N, C-alpha and C positions, 0 to 999 in steps of 0.2 A: 832147408826148408822144413818147417814143422809138419808133422801129418797128424790130422785129427780124425779121431774115431768118432762116428755118430752115436750119441748118448742112447739112441733108441736100439742099438745093436744088442743081440743076445749074447750070452756068455760064450756060446760055441762059435759065433762069428768073431768075437774079439779074440779068442784063441786062435783061429784060423788066420787072422790077420797077424797076429803075434809071429807065426811061422813064416811069413812072407816079408815082414818088416824087421830090422834089428832095433832093439832097445834104444840104441844111441840116436836114431833118427826120430824118436817119438818125442812129443812135448811132456813136459812133468804132468799135466792133467791125464794125458793118455796113459802114461806108466802108471799112475794110481788106478785107472779104471782096468789096466790089465791085472794088477796085483788083486783087485777085488773081483775077478772075473771067476774065480774058484774059491774052493774051500780053504786052500792054502795059496800065497802069493806067487806068482810066476817068478822063479828064481832069477832070471836074467833080467826081467824088468825091476826086480827089487833092488838087486846088485846096482843097476844103473841108478836107482833113486838114492840109494846109499852113497854112491860116487858123487852124485851132484849136491847132496845136502849134507855131507861129512864136514866140509869146512864150516859150515853154518852152526853145527853143534859144536864144533871145536872152538869156534869163536865165542859161543854163548857160554859154554862152561869156563872158558879161559878168564871171562870177566866176572862171572858170578863166584867163581871158586879159584882165584888166582895162587892161593896157597896150598891147594889140595895136590896130593901126589896121585889120586885115583881118578883123575879125570878121564882117561882113557877106558877105565872100567865102567865110568857113568855112561860114557858115550855107547858103549857096547850094550849096555842094559837098555838104553833107550831104543836102541834099534830091534832088540829082542822084544820089547814092548808093542813097538810099532808093527813088526811081523805078525805078532799074535792078534792083534787088534784092528788092523788096517781096515778090515771090512765093517767096522761101526763108524768110519768116516763117512757121514752123509754127503759132504760136499767135497769132491776132490780139488776143488779150487782153493781150499782153505787148508791144504795140506801143511802149508808152512807153519801157520799159526797152531794148528793141531800138533806138529812136531814140537813147536816151543813149548806149548803147554806140558806135553809128556816130560820135557827134560826139566821144566821148571818144577813140576811136582815132585820128580825125581830128586831134585836139588833140596827140596824141603823135606822131604822124607829122609834124607841123608843127614840134614842138619838136625832133626830130631832124634836119630838115633845117636849121634855123638853128643846131644846136650850141650853143643858148645855155646859158650857165652862169650860175647864180644863186647868190650867196652863201647857204651853208645857214645856217639857225637851228638852234641847239642844242635838241633836244627830248629829250636823254638823262637830264635830271634835272628832271621835271615835278614841279610844286607839286600836291599831290594834295588834292581837295576831299573833303567829307564823303561825298558821294554819287557822286562822280566825273563829274557830268553838268552840262550848262548848256544852258539852252532860250532860244531867241529866235524873233522873227518878223521876216521882211525885208520891207519895203513894196515896192512897184511901184519899178522903177529910175527913174522920172522922178517925183519927189514933187509933189503938186499944191500951189498957193500957200496953201493953207489948213494946210498941215502945220505942227506946231510945229518952232520953230527947233532946240530942245534936242534933239528927237528926230531930226531930220535930221542933226545933228552927230554924235548917237552913232552912227548907221548909216552914216554917212561913216566913222568910226573903224572900225566892223566891217568894212566892205568892205575899207578899208586894211590892217586886220589880216589878213584872209583873203587878200589879195594877196600878202603877205609870207611866207606859209607856203611851205615846200618843195612841189614839184610834186606830189609823191605824196600829202602830207597836204592839200593844198588840194583836190586832185580828191576824195577819199573825204570831206572835212567838205561839200563843195559838194553832192554827191550825196546825202548823208545829211540835211543840215539846210535846204538850199535846195530841192532837188528832192524830199526825202521818200522816198527810195528805201529798201527794206528792205537790211538787212545782206547777206543772200544775194544779191540783185540787184546791189549793189555789188562783191561778190566775183566774180561772174559778169563783170561789166563790165570791172574792173581786171585780172582773170586771177590774183588772190592768194587765200590761204587766207581762211576767215571768221575765223579768229583774228587775222590781219594786220589786216585791215580794222577789227575792234573796236579793236585797239591803236592804229592811226592815228587812228582818230575820237577816241579817249579822250585821246591825246596832244595833238591839235589843238585839242580844247576846252579844255585846261588852258592851252595857250599862249595861245589868244583870251582865256581868262579873265584871265590874267596882264597882257595888253596893254591890256584894256578896263577892268580894276580901276585901273591908273595913270592912265586918262582919267577915271574916275569920281573918284577921290581928289583930282584937282585942281579938281573943282566946287565 
């Protein structure tokens, strides 16, 4: 059962409650409130936040930078920035989007440092579908032995197709389809207009549909 801390409680009351309730029993919202209750985040509460959101960051960086060997270092840097700046988060309910924004900004910072140039794929003449949409579900990054071979092969092709998208398109499609963020959140994270976000996602979906259709036609 999730225990909720009243928003109006003082920092002293929050700290006192922390001594009575283990972090594992608290909701995500309450963990963040505890981390903001003092000049430095409560270590146990922060460790629990890290445990709950670590897979989120791993998945995000896996799809944003599948060919990078330093993804673990990027993830560690994200948590350092979160630890230092969590008091700046005004709405604890928006922690997941705020965390994704920090990770995405770090990703682009690293891109600029590397000055990496990827050959662009043409998305100027997409093939339109009837509804313009495509839906899928991605499994965990480490498939279990019981997973069907054909299913694993399909998702490997999907992940490869995502990796081949230009960086801006890859970011928006990952945030939307992998992380399930709303269009408005993606616009806020990437710093572009809502219309641009929708356009990039639609065009990325069409490109993925085209690539995956070739794979399915070979079956």
